[in-house]
MARTOR-475128 format. One record per residue (C-alpha): residue number from 1; residue in one letter; x, y, z. Coordinates in nm, 2 decimals. Example, Ala and Ser with C-alpha at 12.3 -4.5 7.8 and 13.67 -1.06 7.14 Angstrom:
<atoms>
[1, 'A', [1.23, -0.45, 0.78]];
[2, 'S', [1.37, -0.11, 0.71]];
</atoms>
This chain:
<atoms>
[1, 'M', [0.00, 0.02, 0.00]];
[2, 'T', [0.13, 0.37, -0.08]];
[3, 'D', [0.17, 0.61, 0.14]];
[4, 'W', [0.04, 0.95, 0.07]];
[5, 'Y', [0.13, 1.32, 0.20]];
[6, 'Y', [-0.01, 1.66, 0.08]];
[7, 'H', [0.08, 1.97, 0.20]];
[8, 'Q', [-0.18, 2.19, 0.39]];
[9, 'P', [-0.12, 2.56, 0.44]];
[10, 'G', [-0.10, 2.68, 0.78]];
[11, 'Q', [-0.06, 2.32, 0.87]];
[12, 'G', [0.24, 2.17, 0.66]];
[13, 'R', [0.27, 1.77, 0.59]];
[14, 'V', [-0.04, 1.58, 0.63]];
[15, 'G', [0.00, 1.23, 0.64]];
[16, 'P', [0.07, 0.94, 0.57]];
[17, 'L', [-0.28, 0.86, 0.40]];
[18, 'D', [-0.39, 0.56, 0.18]];
[19, 'A', [-0.55, 0.62, -0.14]];
[20, 'D', [-0.87, 0.61, -0.03]];
[21, 'A', [-0.85, 0.89, 0.25]];
[22, 'M', [-0.68, 1.10, -0.03]];
[23, 'R', [-0.98, 1.06, -0.24]];
[24, 'K', [-1.21, 1.12, 0.03]];
[25, 'A', [-1.04, 1.45, 0.11]];
[26, 'Y', [-1.03, 1.56, -0.26]];
[27, 'R', [-1.42, 1.49, -0.27]];
[28, 'E', [-1.44, 1.68, 0.08]];
[29, 'R', [-1.29, 2.02, -0.08]];
[30, 'R', [-1.00, 1.97, 0.19]];
[31, 'I', [-0.76, 1.94, -0.11]];
[32, 'S', [-0.77, 2.10, -0.45]];
[33, 'R', [-0.62, 1.99, -0.79]];
[34, 'D', [-0.33, 2.27, -0.70]];
[35, 'T', [-0.25, 2.11, -0.35]];
[36, 'L', [0.11, 1.94, -0.36]];
[37, 'A', [0.12, 1.59, -0.31]];
[38, 'W', [0.42, 1.33, -0.28]];
[39, 'H', [0.45, 0.95, -0.21]];
[40, 'E', [0.77, 0.76, -0.21]];
[41, 'G', [0.91, 0.69, -0.57]];
[42, 'L', [0.85, 1.04, -0.64]];
[43, 'R', [1.13, 1.27, -0.70]];
[44, 'E', [1.00, 1.59, -0.58]];
[45, 'W', [0.64, 1.71, -0.44]];
[46, 'Q', [0.38, 1.72, -0.73]];
[47, 'P', [0.03, 1.94, -0.79]];
[48, 'L', [-0.22, 1.72, -0.75]];
[49, 'E', [-0.34, 1.78, -1.13]];
[50, 'R', [-0.03, 1.55, -1.24]];
[51, 'L', [-0.13, 1.24, -1.00]];
[52, 'I', [-0.50, 1.21, -1.12]];
[53, 'E', [-0.47, 0.86, -1.28]];
[54, 'E', [-0.24, 0.73, -1.02]];
[55, 'L', [-0.45, 0.82, -0.75]];
[56, 'G', [-0.77, 0.71, -0.89]];
[57, 'L', [-0.94, 1.08, -0.92]];
[58, 'T', [-1.06, 1.02, -1.27]];
[59, 'G', [-1.47, 1.06, -1.23]];
[60, 'V', [-1.44, 1.21, -0.86]];
[61, 'Q', [-1.59, 1.55, -0.82]];
[62, 'P', [-1.58, 1.78, -0.54]];
[63, 'D', [-1.88, 1.78, -0.32]];
[64, 'A', [-2.02, 2.17, -0.42]];
[65, 'S', [-2.20, 2.16, -0.10]];
[66, 'L', [-1.92, 2.20, 0.11]];
[67, 'P', [-1.70, 2.53, 0.18]];
[68, 'P', [-1.36, 2.51, 0.00]];
[69, 'P', [-1.04, 2.50, 0.25]];
[70, 'V', [-1.00, 2.79, 0.49]];
[71, 'P', [-0.72, 2.99, 0.37]];
[72, 'P', [-0.40, 3.05, 0.57]];
[73, 'R', [-0.44, 3.27, 0.88]];
[74, 'P', [-0.23, 3.62, 0.78]];
[75, 'A', [-0.01, 3.71, 1.08]];
[76, 'A', [-0.16, 3.90, 1.35]];
[77, 'A', [-0.17, 4.32, 1.34]];
[78, 'T', [0.12, 4.42, 1.59]];
[79, 'A', [0.18, 4.77, 1.77]];
[80, 'S', [0.43, 4.87, 1.50]];
[81, 'H', [0.28, 5.17, 1.41]];
[82, 'A', [0.26, 5.32, 1.77]];
[83, 'G', [0.62, 5.26, 1.81]];
[84, 'P', [0.81, 5.01, 2.00]];
[85, 'M', [0.66, 4.86, 2.34]];
[86, 'R', [0.86, 4.97, 2.60]];
[87, 'G', [1.03, 4.70, 2.85]];
[88, 'T', [0.99, 4.44, 2.59]];
[89, 'A', [1.29, 4.34, 2.33]];
[90, 'P', [1.20, 4.21, 1.98]];
[91, 'P', [1.24, 3.82, 1.97]];
[92, 'P', [1.60, 3.68, 1.86]];
[93, 'S', [1.59, 3.59, 1.50]];
[94, 'N', [1.69, 3.23, 1.38]];
[95, 'R', [1.73, 3.37, 1.01]];
[96, 'S', [2.11, 3.42, 1.02]];
[97, 'G', [2.19, 3.08, 1.18]];
[98, 'C', [1.93, 2.92, 0.91]];
[99, 'I', [2.13, 3.07, 0.61]];
[100, 'I', [2.50, 2.96, 0.78]];
[101, 'A', [2.32, 2.61, 0.80]];
[102, 'V', [2.21, 2.61, 0.45]];
[103, 'V', [2.56, 2.74, 0.31]];
[104, 'V', [2.78, 2.48, 0.50]];
[105, 'I', [2.53, 2.19, 0.38]];
[106, 'G', [2.56, 2.34, 0.02]];
[107, 'V', [2.93, 2.34, 0.01]];
[108, 'V', [2.94, 2.01, 0.21]];
[109, 'G', [2.71, 1.85, -0.07]];
[110, 'L', [2.96, 1.99, -0.35]];
[111, 'M', [3.26, 1.86, -0.19]];
[112, 'L', [3.06, 1.51, -0.20]];
[113, 'V', [2.94, 1.52, -0.57]];
[114, 'A', [3.32, 1.61, -0.68]];
[115, 'I', [3.43, 1.33, -0.48]];
[116, 'L', [3.18, 1.09, -0.64]];
[117, 'A', [3.26, 1.26, -1.01]];
[118, 'A', [3.61, 1.22, -0.95]];
[119, 'I', [3.58, 0.85, -0.87]];
[120, 'A', [3.31, 0.79, -1.12]];
[121, 'L', [3.38, 1.01, -1.42]];
[122, 'P', [3.71, 0.83, -1.52]];
[123, 'A', [3.53, 0.49, -1.56]];
[124, 'Y', [3.23, 0.63, -1.76]];
[125, 'Q', [3.42, 0.80, -2.00]];
[126, 'D', [3.65, 0.50, -2.05]];
[127, 'Y', [3.32, 0.34, -2.10]];
[128, 'V', [3.19, 0.58, -2.38]];
[129, 'E', [3.54, 0.53, -2.57]];
[130, 'R', [3.51, 0.17, -2.55]];
[131, 'A', [3.19, 0.18, -2.71]];
[132, 'K', [3.24, 0.45, -2.98]];
[133, 'A', [3.59, 0.27, -3.06]];
[134, 'A', [3.43, -0.10, -3.08]];
[135, 'Q', [3.16, 0.06, -3.30]];
[136, 'T', [3.36, 0.24, -3.55]];
[137, 'G', [3.64, 0.00, -3.53]];
[138, 'Q', [3.88, 0.28, -3.56]];
[139, 'G', [3.99, 0.32, -3.16]];
[140, 'A', [4.34, 0.22, -3.08]];
[141, 'Q', [4.56, 0.10, -2.79]];
[142, 'S', [4.92, 0.03, -2.71]];
[143, 'D', [5.01, -0.30, -2.57]];
[144, 'D', [5.30, -0.38, -2.34]];
[145, 'T', [5.55, -0.39, -2.64]];
[146, 'G', [5.43, -0.05, -2.73]];
[147, 'A', [5.27, -0.19, -3.05]];
[148, 'V', [4.92, -0.04, -3.18]];
[149, 'L', [4.64, -0.24, -3.14]];
[150, 'S', [4.33, -0.16, -3.31]];
[151, 'A', [3.99, -0.16, -3.12]];
[152, 'A', [3.85, -0.43, -3.34]];
[153, 'A', [4.13, -0.63, -3.28]];
[154, 'K', [4.03, -0.64, -2.90]];
[155, 'V', [3.67, -0.75, -2.98]];
[156, 'H', [3.63, -1.11, -2.86]];
[157, 'A', [3.49, -1.42, -3.05]];
[158, 'Y', [3.11, -1.47, -2.98]];
[159, 'D', [3.04, -1.66, -2.65]];
[160, 'A', [2.66, -1.73, -2.56]];
[161, 'E', [2.75, -1.70, -2.23]];
[162, 'R', [2.89, -1.37, -2.21]];
[163, 'M', [2.61, -1.25, -2.44]];
[164, 'A', [2.35, -1.38, -2.16]];
[165, 'Q', [2.55, -1.19, -1.91]];
[166, 'T', [2.56, -0.86, -2.10]];
[167, 'D', [2.19, -0.88, -2.22]];
[168, 'A', [2.08, -0.95, -1.83]];
[169, 'L', [2.32, -0.63, -1.71]];
[170, 'A', [2.11, -0.41, -1.99]];
[171, 'R', [1.80, -0.58, -1.86]];
[172, 'E', [1.87, -0.45, -1.51]];
[173, 'L', [1.97, -0.12, -1.60]];
[174, 'V', [1.64, -0.07, -1.78]];
[175, 'T', [1.45, -0.20, -1.52]];
[176, 'A', [1.63, 0.02, -1.25]];
[177, 'A', [1.59, 0.35, -1.47]];
[178, 'M', [1.21, 0.24, -1.55]];
[179, 'R', [1.14, 0.23, -1.15]];
[180, 'E', [1.33, 0.56, -1.03]];
[181, 'F', [1.21, 0.76, -1.31]];
[182, 'Y', [0.93, 0.65, -1.52]];
[183, 'V', [0.63, 0.77, -1.28]];
[184, 'A', [0.88, 1.05, -1.13]];
[185, 'N', [0.89, 1.19, -1.45]];
[186, 'G', [0.54, 1.18, -1.53]];
[187, 'N', [0.51, 0.87, -1.70]];
[188, 'T', [0.81, 0.95, -1.93]];
[189, 'C', [1.00, 0.71, -2.04]];
[190, 'P', [1.39, 0.72, -1.95]];
[191, 'D', [1.64, 0.84, -2.21]];
[192, 'T', [1.99, 0.87, -2.26]];
[193, 'F', [2.07, 1.09, -1.96]];
[194, 'E', [1.85, 0.87, -1.70]];
[195, 'F', [2.09, 0.59, -1.81]];
[196, 'E', [2.40, 0.78, -1.81]];
[197, 'T', [2.34, 0.89, -1.44]];
[198, 'L', [2.25, 0.55, -1.34]];
[199, 'Q', [2.59, 0.43, -1.51]];
[200, 'L', [2.78, 0.71, -1.33]];
[201, 'R', [2.59, 0.63, -1.00]];
[202, 'Y', [2.66, 0.25, -1.03]];
[203, 'P', [2.97, 0.16, -1.26]];
[204, 'R', [2.90, -0.22, -1.30]];
[205, 'Y', [2.61, -0.11, -1.54]];
[206, 'Q', [2.88, 0.00, -1.78]];
[207, 'G', [3.02, -0.38, -1.86]];
[208, 'S', [3.36, -0.44, -1.92]];
[209, 'E', [3.62, -0.55, -2.17]];
[210, 'D', [3.60, -0.92, -2.05]];
[211, 'N', [3.24, -0.94, -2.05]];
[212, 'G', [3.13, -0.71, -2.30]];
[213, 'W', [2.89, -0.38, -2.26]];
[214, 'F', [2.60, -0.24, -2.46]];
[215, 'G', [2.45, 0.07, -2.57]];
[216, 'I', [2.08, 0.16, -2.53]];
[217, 'D', [1.88, 0.40, -2.77]];
[218, 'P', [1.49, 0.51, -2.72]];
[219, 'A', [1.30, 0.36, -3.01]];
[220, 'R', [0.93, 0.39, -3.10]];
[221, 'A', [0.71, 0.15, -2.90]];
[222, 'Q', [0.48, -0.05, -3.04]];
[223, 'S', [0.37, -0.25, -2.73]];
[224, 'G', [0.44, -0.20, -2.38]];
[225, 'A', [0.52, 0.17, -2.22]];
[226, 'C', [0.87, 0.27, -2.39]];
[227, 'A', [1.12, 0.06, -2.66]];
[228, 'Y', [1.46, 0.08, -2.67]];
[229, 'D', [1.69, -0.06, -2.92]];
[230, 'V', [2.02, -0.21, -2.77]];
[231, 'R', [2.38, -0.27, -2.93]];
[232, 'F', [2.63, -0.53, -2.81]];
[233, 'Y', [3.00, -0.43, -2.78]];
[234, 'G', [3.31, -0.67, -2.75]];
[235, 'L', [3.10, -0.98, -2.82]];
[236, 'G', [3.22, -1.06, -3.15]];
[237, 'P', [3.25, -0.88, -3.51]];
[238, 'E', [2.96, -0.99, -3.63]];
[239, 'L', [2.77, -0.81, -3.38]];
[240, 'L', [2.86, -0.49, -3.43]];
[241, 'D', [2.61, -0.23, -3.51]];
[242, 'K', [2.32, -0.50, -3.51]];
[243, 'T', [2.05, -0.45, -3.24]];
[244, 'I', [1.77, -0.65, -3.07]];
[245, 'R', [1.47, -0.43, -2.91]];
[246, 'Y', [1.34, -0.43, -2.57]];
[247, 'D', [0.97, -0.34, -2.52]];
[248, 'V', [0.91, -0.25, -2.17]];
[249, 'S', [0.59, -0.22, -1.96]];
[250, 'I', [0.55, -0.08, -1.60]];
[251, 'A', [0.30, -0.18, -1.32]];
[252, 'G', [0.42, -0.02, -0.98]];
[253, 'E', [0.74, -0.16, -0.93]];
[254, 'D', [0.66, -0.44, -1.17]];
[255, 'V', [0.90, -0.41, -1.50]];
[256, 'E', [0.87, -0.65, -1.75]];
[257, 'I', [1.09, -0.66, -2.09]];
[258, 'H', [1.00, -0.84, -2.39]];
[259, 'C', [1.29, -0.87, -2.65]];
[260, 'R', [1.30, -0.97, -3.01]];
[261, 'N', [1.59, -1.00, -3.25]];
[262, 'N', [1.60, -0.66, -3.50]];
[263, 'T', [1.90, -0.74, -3.70]];
[264, 'L', [2.15, -0.97, -3.51]];
[265, 'P', [2.26, -1.26, -3.73]];
[266, 'A', [2.07, -1.61, -3.66]];
[267, 'G', [2.21, -1.77, -3.36]];
[268, 'Y', [2.38, -1.45, -3.19]];
[269, 'A', [2.05, -1.34, -3.01]];
[270, 'P', [2.07, -1.35, -2.60]];
[271, 'P', [1.88, -1.70, -2.51]];
[272, 'R', [1.56, -1.46, -2.34]];
[273, 'C', [1.51, -1.31, -2.65]];
[274, 'G', [1.28, -1.39, -2.94]];
[275, 'A', [1.29, -1.45, -3.30]];
</atoms>
């Protein structure tokens, strides 16, 4: 069961509530389409009008016989026009302390991001260069003797087990991206940016020269929510610039991937991929 929260002006966060309670609050006009709502899995608070289908509010109408929500109470009038009151001092302000805390947190956050980038970015850049080199066959690398080896020479002979492992890694990346970004981005299919974000965060999604690696390009969905063309590198020259297709469906946290062969030669598709 999903725990929902909404923001009530003058009261703050309200929740956790189940979907039935949220629908009741909407029907009783305690919340409206511009009320901010959130549940685990959303990247940020969203206006309720963006969550109509997910919350099941389609066809639910507010009760017009009930009054709308009471607006937040304005600040009480003070005696500022009559001059300061004698014998009293203004309350101390916490604004300076809050500003300092925000600045410190921001600086620490930037330092952590820089450290993580310094660790992950070189590995990801190597992944990109390997993919480009394997695709074009024009990259170069020196061996221990100083001789130059072309990228095509580094491509292993085809091996069904290594293909299955690389396909499983590509499926895992697509599944993780769908769970983290699809609903949070308004039911928008993850794109190159989202895949690269996860590959930077989890370098194992980049694959390796020993077991092969892959590239994912968005495609037009014919069935399911999203579709992707997947290319495999380092798994044999027969596979260069050849693709399989993932048709992806999602329901909650359940992600289904249906695979079919696009242009791979017969007998080279992963074991869980149809003809």
